N, C-alpha and C positions, 0 to 999 in steps of 0.2 A: 603551817607545818610545825609539828612539835620538834623541839631541839634535842630531846632525849639526853638529859644531863646525868653524868656519872656521879652517883651518890654513895657507892659502896665498892670497895676493892678488898678482896680476900685472897690470901695466899696460903698454900699448903706445901711444906717441904716434905717430899717423899724420898726416903732413904732407900737405896738399893745397893747390893753388894755384887757387882757384875764385873769381875776382872777380865774385861774383853781384850785388852791390849797386853802384849808381853812386856817384860821389864825394860827392854831396849826403847820402847816407845812410851811407856808409862813413866819411866824414871823412878826416882825414890819417893815421889809425891803420889799418894793414893789417888785412884781414879775410880770411884764407886759408881759413877754415872747416875747421880741423883737427878731428880726432876722437881721443878717447882710448878705447881698448878696455880693459875691466876683466874679469878672470877671477877668480872666487872658487872655491876648491876646499875641500871638507870632509874630515874625517878618515874619512868613509865612502865617499869617492870621487865624491860628487856635484859637478858642475861647472855654473856659470852664467857665460855670457859676454854682457856688455852693452856699450853704447856711451855715452860721455859727450860732450855737446856742448862744443866748444872753439873757437868761431869767431874769437876775437881773439888768444888765446895758448894754445896747447896746453900749453906749459910750465907755465903757471899752473894749469890744470886738473889736470895730472898731479901737480904739487907739492902742491896742496890734498889730493888723494887720498892721497898718500904721507905727508904730514906731519900731516894733521888727521883723515882719515877712517879709514885703516887701523888706527891705534891704538884706535879705538872698537870695531871689528868683529872684529879678529883674536882667535882663541881664544874666541869666543863662539858660542852656539847660534843657528842660523838661525831659531829660534822666538822669539827675544827682539826681534822686529821693533819692537814699540811702545816698549820701553825704549830701544832704539838710536835710534829716530826722535826720541824726546823728548830724548835726550842730545845729538843733533846740534843741536837748537834751543837747548839750554843753551849749547853751545859757540858757536853763532852769535851769541847775545846778548852773550857776553863777548869782544868784540873779535876775532871771526873774520869775520863778515859774508860767509858763503859766496856765491859767485855764484849767481844764481837757479836755474841748471841743475845745482847740486850741493846736497845729496848724493842727489838723486832716483834716479839710476841704481843706487846701492848698495841702496836700498830695493827697487827692481825685482828686483835679483839675489837678495835674500833671499826675496822672494815666489816667484820662479822656482824656487829651490832647494826651498822647502817644497812647491810643487806637484809637483815631480819626485819628492820623497820620498813623496808620496801617490800617485804614478803617475797624476796627473790633469792635463788641460789647465788652465791658470791660471783661465780663466773659470768652469770647474766647481768649482775649489777655492774661488774667491771666492763662488760661488753663481750658477748660470747663469740668465739671463733670456731670452736669444735666441742664435742662432747666426750671424746676419748683420745688416747694416744698409746703407743706401745711402751712396754716396760722393759728395762734391763735390770738384771740382778747385779748388785754391787757388793763384792765380798769384803769381809774383814781380812786381816793379815793371817796367813797360814804358814806352817813350817815346811811343808813338803809340796812338791809339784802335784802329786796325786790328789791332795786335798782339794786343790782348785778344780781339777778335772772332774772329780766325783761330784763336787758341788754344782758345777756348771751343767753337768748331765742331769742332775736332780731337777734343776729349774727348767731345763729343756723339756723334761718329761711332764712338766706342768704347763707347757705351752709358752714359756718365756725363753725365747731363742736368742736373746741378746745378753751378754755377760761382760762385766768389767771386773777383772781382778785388781786387788791391791797387792801386788807381788812383794815378797819379803825383803828383797835386796840381798847381796849387792847386784850390780847391773848384769853380770853374767847369769846369775841365778834367775833374775827377772826374765832374761831372754829364754831360758829353759822353760819357764812357766808359759810364756807367750807361744813358744813353739808347740808345746804339748797340747795346749788348748786348741790351736788350729788343727793339729794332727788328729785329735780325738773327736772334735766337734764337726769337722768337715768345712767345706768352703762356703756353705750357706749360712753358717752362724755369724751373727754380728758381734764383733769383739772390739772392745776398747780397753785401754789400760791406764791405771792411775797409781804409779809406784810411790807417790808421796815421798819423793827421793831428794837426795842431795848429790846428784851426778855432777861430774865435771861436764863441761861443754862437749868434750871429745867423746866421753862415754854416752852422753845423750844422743849424739849424732849416730853413733854405732847402733844403739838400741832403736832409734827411730828408723834407720835404714832397714834394719831387720823387720820392724813392724810393717814397713811399706811392702816388703816381699811377702809378708803373711797377710796382707790386705786387712790390716786393722783399721777401725773407723776413725779413732782419734787417739792422741798421745797426750796425757794429762799430767801436769805437775811433776816434771822431772827435776825441777828446782823449787826453791821457795819463791813465792809469788812476787816478792820485791826485787828479784834479780832480773830486771827488765832488759838489761843489755844482753845477758845470756839468752833470754827468751827470744829476743829479736834476731840474734845470730842463729839460733836453732830454727826458728820459723823460716828464715831465709835459706837455710841449708836443706830443708826437707820438704817433701810434697805432702806428707800426712798432716792433717790439721792438728795444730797445737792448741790444747785447751788450758786455760788458766783463769786467774782472778778469784778462785774459790775463797781464799782467806784475805784478799786485798781489803784493807780498811778504807773507809771513806765513801762507801756506797758508789753512786755513779761517778763522783769526782775521782775516786781512786781507779775505777775501771777505765775511765777516760784516758788516764796516763798510759795504760797498757795498749789501748787502741791506737792512741796517737803515735806511740813508738813502734807500732807494728810488731808487738811482742807476742801476740796470740792471734789465732784464727777463729777461736770459739771462746766466748766469755761465759763465766759461771756466776750464778746468783741464787739466793734462796731467801725465804722470809725470816729465817733465824739470823743468818750471818750478814745480811745486807739491809738491816733496819726495816724489816717488815715488808708488807705488800707495797707500800709507797716506794721504798728504796728499790725493790726488785723490779717494779714496773718502770722506774726511771732507767735502770740498767738495760732492761729488755728493749725499751724504745730507743735508747742510745745505740745499742748494738744494731737494731733494725735500720737505723739511719745510715750505718756504715755497711749494710749488707751482710751482717754477721749473725750467726746463731747465738742465742743465749740459752744454754742448756741448764735447766734448773737443778740445783744441787740438793741432796738430802739434808733434812734438818735433824735427823736421828730421833724424832719424837712425833708420835702419831697425829695429834691435832694440827701441828704445823705442816706435816706432810699433806694433809687434806687441803690446807691453804695453798701449798705448792701446786697441787693438782688443779685447783681452780684457776690459778694464774696461768698454768700451762695450757689451759683450755680457753684463755682469754687473750693469748698472744699467738702470733703466727710462727715466730722464729725460735721454736723449741720443738725438737723432734721426738725426744724420749722422756719417760718418767723414771727417775732413779729409785729403785727399791733396795734399800740398805738391808742386808741380811746378816744374821737370822731375823726375819721380820717380826717374830713374836717379841723380841727384845726391843726393837726400835719403833714398833707401833704403839707401845705403852705410852700413855695410859688409856688408849682407846678401847672401847668395849667390843667393837666389831672390826673385822679386818678391813684392810684397804680393798676397794671394789675392783678386783682384778679377775678377769674371766679365764677360761681354760685355753684361750688363744693368745694369752699374754697381753691383753689390752686392759687398761684401767679406765673406768667410766666415772665421770664426775657426778656427784649426787645432785638431785633435783630439789632437795629440801631447802628451806630458807637458811641463809648463812653458809658456813663451811660444812655443816652436816656431820660433825664429829660427836659421837656419843661417848662419854667418858665412863670408865669402870670405877665407880665410887667406892665399891667394896675394897678393891686393891689400894686405892688412894688412901682411904681412911685407915686401913689396917697397917699401912707402912708410913703414915704421917708422923713426923717427929716435932713439927713446929707449925702452928696455925696462927696467922696474924690477920687482923681486920682493921680497916680504916673507913670511917664514914664522914660524910660532909656535914 
């Protein structure tokens, strides 16, 4: 069997000016939502093209890849995934402190290459469990209650009958959003909520009890993920499932602390923020061992969303696919849309690898920095 050695790594910094967050969330630091495209090429001609999130500074992401990641992977076999993954964590521990969305894309590229070498779609290479799952639309922050209702109805008209608002705060306004969505969409709509909030425990309990009356499916991130004692108190006080660990650092090690302290009922993971497919699988299997769901979180960038889809179809304990909207923004730089049908189901591709085709016209037209490293 050929080892398929990585001989060339290229990166493109793609600048975008997308003021998607308001000043309260963006702060004084610009947030243009840049993307870094990474291409790995092996000595046998296999190629993987993935995207790396770079919302605050694409220069930082590209420099991390060039200075810290490429030296680890260049001239190594695509099958050394676990050794490479563990080495990244060693580097992180010793005064690197990777951004949470690195080096996950590199791990995705290694799995993509291995699946292509096997001539299999990634989910089959991982071990197929299903070929599709239902989608829920996941909003940005809006200013008014009506914006959420209009948006949810729009996606319902496209067959997507599950919706998760990111309500704008404070907690009373959030309850108004929750109430209006249930009133307008009716009892059959599946509704979750993710306020990305800093509620007090008392406020979170009030919101949670209101959500229980409205029959919401889960209550996500009412506090920062590291506030485990508050999460444990909330989970004990409420019947609605509490979802967390979206931003928890440390991959499965970090998530294990939340599980051990009974702080959440549903854990979250994705290939961008949890160190790739390797890290996400470790979390999903850990959760399964405790009888818990691992709901896969959006990566905000198309090629990695495809990797998320493959993982979701290779594990049992994930019920929904998160579609971050507006989808034309967050599926960039993919050329084709995510494969969602008119019944709100997303279907995993059957082509080798992750099956993401990139829009190179847009990438090259907006590229401000190209770097290449060869062995």
